[in-house]
C-alpha positions in Angstrom: -2.7 1.0 -16.4 -0.4 -1.1 -14.5 3.1 0.2 -14.9 5.0 -2.8 -13.8 4.5 -6.5 -13.5 5.9 -9.7 -12.1 7.4 -12.0 -14.6 6.4 -15.1 -12.7 4.4 -17.7 -14.6 2.7 -20.9 -13.7 6.1 -22.5 -13.1 6.0 -20.6 -9.8 3.5 -23.1 -8.5 6.3 -25.8 -8.5 8.6 -23.4 -6.6 5.8 -22.7 -4.1 5.4 -26.5 -3.7 9.0 -27.1 -2.7 9.0 -24.1 -0.5 5.9 -25.1 1.4 6.5 -28.8 1.7 9.0 -28.7 4.7 6.5 -26.9 6.9 3.2 -28.0 5.6 3.9 -31.5 4.5 0.4 -32.7 4.8 -1.0 -30.2 2.4 -1.9 -31.3 -1.1 -2.3 -29.5 -4.4 -5.7 -29.1 -5.8 -5.2 -26.8 -8.7 -3.0 -24.0 -9.9 -4.3 -20.5 -10.2 -2.5 -18.4 -12.8 -3.8 -15.0 -13.5 -2.8 -12.8 -16.4 -0.1 -10.3 -16.1 -2.6 -7.5 -16.2 -4.3 -8.8 -13.0 -1.1 -8.3 -11.1 -1.4 -11.6 -9.4 1.5 -14.0 -9.4 0.8 -17.7 -9.9 -0.1 -19.2 -6.6 -1.2 -22.5 -5.2 -4.7 -23.5 -4.2 -4.2 -25.8 -1.3 -6.4 -27.9 1.0 -5.5 -29.1 4.4 -6.8 -31.4 7.1 -4.3 -30.1 9.7 -3.8 -26.8 11.5 -0.4 -25.3 11.7 0.3 -22.6 14.3 2.4 -19.6 13.6 5.1 -21.1 15.9 5.2 -24.3 13.8 5.6 -22.3 10.6 8.3 -20.1 12.1 10.3 -23.2 13.1 10.7 -24.0 9.4 12.0 -20.6 8.3 15.5 -20.1 7.1 17.8 -18.5 9.7 18.1 -14.7 9.9 20.5 -13.6 7.2 20.4 -9.9 8.0 23.2 -8.7 10.2 22.7 -6.4 13.0 24.4 -3.5 11.2 21.9 -3.8 8.3 19.0 -3.9 10.7 20.3 -0.8 12.6 20.7 1.2 9.4 17.2 0.3 8.3 15.8 1.9 11.5 18.4 4.7 11.9 16.8 7.9 13.3 18.8 10.1 11.0 16.8 10.2 7.8 19.9 11.1 5.7 21.7 7.9 6.8 18.6 5.8 6.5 17.9 7.3 3.0 21.3 6.3 1.7 20.9 2.8 3.0 17.4 2.6 1.4 18.8 3.8 -2.0 21.3 1.0 -2.1 18.8 -1.6 -1.0 16.3 -0.4 -3.7 19.0 -0.7 -6.4 19.4 -4.4 -5.6 15.6 -4.9 -5.2 14.9 -3.4 -8.6 17.5 -5.6 -10.3 15.6 -8.6 -9.1 12.3 -7.5 -10.6 11.5 -6.9 -14.2 9.3 -4.0 -15.0 7.5 -2.9 -18.2 8.5 0.7 -17.8 12.2 1.6 -17.2 12.0 5.4 -17.8 9.7 8.3 -17.1 6.7 8.5 -19.4 6.4 11.3 -22.0 3.0 10.5 -23.6 0.2 12.5 -21.9 -2.2 9.6 -21.1 0.5 7.5 -19.4 2.1 10.6 -17.8 -1.2 11.5 -16.2 -1.5 8.1 -14.5 2.1 8.1 -13.6 2.3 11.6 -12.0 -1.1 12.0 -10.5 0.1 11.1 -7.0 3.1 13.3 -7.0 3.0 16.8 -5.5 5.9 19.2 -5.3 7.0 22.2 -3.2 9.2 24.8 -5.0 10.8 26.5 -2.0 12.3 23.4 -0.5 12.6 21.6 -3.9 10.8 18.6 -2.5 8.4 16.1 -3.9 6.0 13.7 -2.1 4.2 10.7 -3.5 1.0 10.1 -1.6 -0.6 6.7 -1.0 -4.0 6.4 0.5 -4.1 4.9 4.0 -0.4 5.8 4.6 -0.8 9.3 6.2 -1.3 10.9 2.9 -3.9 13.4 4.1 -1.6 14.8 6.7 1.4 14.9 4.5 -0.5 16.6 1.7 -1.5 19.3 4.2 2.1 19.7 5.2 3.3 20.1 1.6 0.5 22.7 0.9 1.4 24.7 4.1 5.1 24.7 3.2 4.3 26.0 -0.3 2.0 28.7 1.0 -1.1 27.2 -0.7 -3.0 26.9 2.6 -3.1 29.8 5.1 -1.3 29.2 8.4 -4.5 30.0 10.3 -6.0 26.8 9.0 -3.2 24.7 10.5 -5.3 23.2 13.2 -8.5 22.9 11.2 -10.0 19.6 10.4 -9.2 18.6 6.9 -12.8 18.9 5.7 -12.9 22.6 6.8 -10.0 23.3 4.4 -12.2 22.3 1.4 -12.5 25.8 -0.1 -8.7 25.9 -0.3 -7.9 22.4 -1.3 -8.9 21.9 -4.9 -6.9 25.0 -6.3 -4.0 24.3 -3.9 -3.7 20.6 -4.9 -4.0 21.5 -8.6 -1.2 24.0 -8.3 1.0 21.6 -6.3 0.4 18.5 -8.5 3.0 17.5 -10.9 0.2 17.3 -13.5 -0.3 21.1 -13.2 -1.2 22.1 -16.7 1.2 25.1 -16.6 4.2 22.8 -16.3 6.0 21.6 -19.4 7.3 18.1 -19.8 10.8 19.4 -19.5 10.0 21.1 -16.2 8.5 17.8 -14.9 11.5 15.8 -15.9 13.9 18.4 -14.3 12.0 18.2 -11.0 12.0 14.4 -11.1 15.8 14.4 -11.4 16.7 17.3 -9.1 14.0 17.5 -6.3 14.3 15.6 -3.0 11.7 12.9 -3.4 10.1 11.0 -0.5 7.2 8.7 0.3 5.8 7.0 3.3 5.5 3.2 3.4 3.4 0.9 5.5 3.3 -2.9 6.1 0.9 -4.0 3.3 -1.0 -6.4 5.6 -1.7 -3.4 8.0 -2.7 -1.1 5.2 -5.1 -3.7 3.7 -7.0 -4.1 7.0 -7.0 -0.3 7.6 -8.5 0.3 4.2 -11.2 -2.4 4.8 -12.1 -1.1 8.2 -12.3 2.5 7.0 -14.0 2.2 3.6 -15.6 -1.3 3.3 -16.6 -2.7 6.7 -19.3 -0.1 7.5 -22.8 -1.3 6.5 -24.2 -0.4 3.1 -25.8 3.0 3.2 -28.0 4.2 0.3 -27.6 7.8 1.5 -24.0 7.6 0.3 -24.7 5.6 -2.9 -22.7 8.1 -5.0 -19.5 7.5 -2.9 -16.8 5.1 -4.1 -17.0 2.9 -1.0 -20.7 2.3 -1.6 -20.1 1.4 -5.2 -17.3 -1.0 -4.3 -19.4 -2.6 -1.4 -22.3 -3.1 -3.8 -20.0 -4.7 -6.4 -18.5 -7.1 -3.8 -21.9 -8.1 -2.5 -23.2 -8.8 -6.0 -20.1 -10.8 -7.0 -19.4 -12.7 -3.8 -22.4 -12.4 -1.5 -25.2 -12.4 -4.0 -27.7 -14.6 -2.1 -27.3 -12.6 1.0 -27.5 -9.3 -1.0 -30.8 -10.4 -2.7 -32.4 -11.4 0.6 -31.4 -8.1 2.1 -32.7 -6.2 -0.9 -36.0 -8.1 -0.8 -36.5 -7.3 2.9 -35.2 -3.8 2.7 -38.7 -2.1 2.3 -40.5 -4.1 5.0 -37.9 -5.2 7.6 -34.7 -3.3 6.9 -31.5 -4.4 8.5 -27.8 -3.7 7.9 -25.7 -5.7 5.5 -21.9 -5.5 5.4 -19.1 -6.9 3.2 -17.1 -9.6 5.1 -13.4 -9.3 5.2 -13.2 -12.7 3.5 -15.1 -11.5 0.5 -13.2 -8.3 0.4 -10.1 -10.4 0.0 -11.8 -12.3 -2.8 -12.4 -9.0 -4.5 -8.7 -8.1 -4.3 -7.7 -11.5 -5.6 -10.0 -11.6 -8.6 -10.0 -7.9 -9.7 -7.3 -6.6 -12.1 -5.0 -4.1 -10.4 -5.9 -1.3 -12.8 -9.6 -1.7 -11.9 -9.0 -1.2 -8.2 -9.6 2.0 -6.4 -6.3 3.7 -5.3 -7.1 2.8 -1.7 -6.5 -0.8 -2.6 -3.7 -0.5 -5.2 -0.2 -1.1 -4.0 2.2 1.7 -3.2 4.4 0.2 -5.9 1.7 0.6 -8.5 1.0 4.2 -7.3 4.5 5.6 -6.8 6.7 3.3 -9.1 9.8 3.3 -6.8 11.9 1.4 -9.4 11.4 4.2 -11.9 11.3 7.2 -9.5 14.6 7.5 -7.6 13.2 8.3 -4.1 15.6 9.8 -1.6 13.8 8.7 1.5 11.1 6.2 2.5 9.5 7.1 5.8 7.7 4.4 7.8 4.1 4.9 8.9 4.8 3.3 12.3 7.4 6.1 12.8 5.2 8.7 11.3 5.6 11.4 14.0 9.4 11.1 14.1 9.9 10.9 10.3 7.6 13.9 9.7 9.4 16.0 12.2 12.7 15.0 10.7 11.5 16.1 7.3 10.3 19.4 8.7 13.7 20.0 10.2 15.5 19.0 7.0 13.4 21.4 4.9 14.1 24.2 7.4 10.4 25.3 7.3 8.3 27.1 9.9 8.4 25.1 13.1 4.7 26.0 13.7 3.8 23.4 11.0 4.5 20.8 13.6 1.7 22.2 15.8 -0.7 20.3 13.6 -1.9 17.6 15.9 -2.8 15.4 12.9 1.0 15.0 12.3 1.7 13.8 15.9 0.5 10.2 15.4 2.7 7.5 16.9 2.2 5.1 14.1 0.0 2.2 13.1 -3.0 1.7 15.4 -4.3 -1.2 13.3 -1.7 -3.9 14.3 -3.6 -5.1 17.4 -6.7 -6.1 15.4 -4.9 -7.8 12.5 -5.3 -11.4 13.8 -9.1 -10.9 14.2 -9.3 -10.2 10.4 -6.7 -12.6 9.0 -8.0 -15.5 11.1 -11.2 -15.3 9.0 -9.3 -16.5 5.9 -8.6 -20.1 4.9 -5.0 -21.2 4.3 -5.8 -21.2 0.5 -7.1 -17.6 0.7 -4.0 -16.5 2.6 -1.7 -18.0 -0.1 -3.6 -16.3 -2.9 -3.5 -13.0 -1.0 0.2 -13.2 -0.7 0.3 -13.8 -4.4 -1.5 -10.4 -4.9 0.8 -8.4 -2.6 4.0 -10.4 -3.1 6.0 -7.5 -4.7 4.6 -5.0 -2.2 5.7 -7.2 0.7 9.2 -7.6 -0.9 9.4 -3.9 -1.4 8.5 -3.2 2.2 10.8 -5.8 3.6 13.7 -4.5 1.5 13.4 -1.1 3.2 12.5 -2.4 6.7 14.0 -6.0 6.9 13.2 -6.3 10.7 9.6 -7.0 9.6 10.3 -9.5 6.8 8.6 -12.4 8.5 5.5 -10.5 9.5 3.4 -12.4 6.9 4.5 -15.7 8.4 3.8 -14.9 12.0 0.4 -13.3 11.1 -0.8 -15.6 8.3 1.0 -18.8 9.2 2.2 -19.2 5.5 5.8 -20.0 5.0 6.4 -18.4 1.6 9.8 -16.6 1.6 9.5 -13.1 0.2 12.6 -12.2 -1.8 
């Protein structure tokens, strides 16, 4: 169930038109694409063009930087307490601009299960972490489980898969959906624990998810896995002719077949949010930052620093930081982003921004130094507010 939505109707198409005209004045409207609220896609414009606009051309038409140096410095401050206070104030303003279906914590069990399923807690430090796939969640879950004593210290440097005999019971105990917890206990934790999550530029996360889960060729030895099922669905929906040819030749002359990035983006555009796997849902849909009052939003590109700062804050065993998996320097996907996004047409880029508009606005609110990244990368001058 999608727990929030954008209240932007087809009238947004006109707004997009006036915003786009100054920098793409030779583009013309073909049709409007307005998805239902349940799809999570804002109304966006399907455009056709006979001209090519470089990122530099687009950037020339952007409004001047309205973020002062003090704001930018606070958003990147190394002290997570100072940065956290700044983020709280920014999020208050952000959430006022956006209308959400849910304004309070859920109490009915079905909704609560969806709402709390990505939250894990640690009693000794009274901390709570919302994990989002493809944003360092595996490493941070391990850290939370170590701090809570749910994983033995001698497993600290083991690969994640080798911890499997400990994981299921440990995660069940640490989950906010632990069956032994009462609703009152959950609400008390939500209001009193130190809550944090890690965020990542949505355009980076999308490519990372594609490369890791979707790009590898279809493999029938893994047909029970969720990536295989998604790849097969995409091929049947958007690459049907190629899929049928591959299937026909499979027994006699087998060859690899993969989902293209372009068709993966089509899948994101035309699939309702609630039907997407969690790897491709937005962090706003997963963690609900306008309902949960988070104290700190770490950045994936500063993962090593922010993780170490959290360990120091919680005054936990310094040996936890021995875990090499927590020593990452940040996003390693950035250098390949142009290769993937250059495969999209201008129309597809505009539609994609429609899908992740709120997520971009959320990320830019916390880390405004990156607020034009979609323009420089996609060449689409749509202000994110």
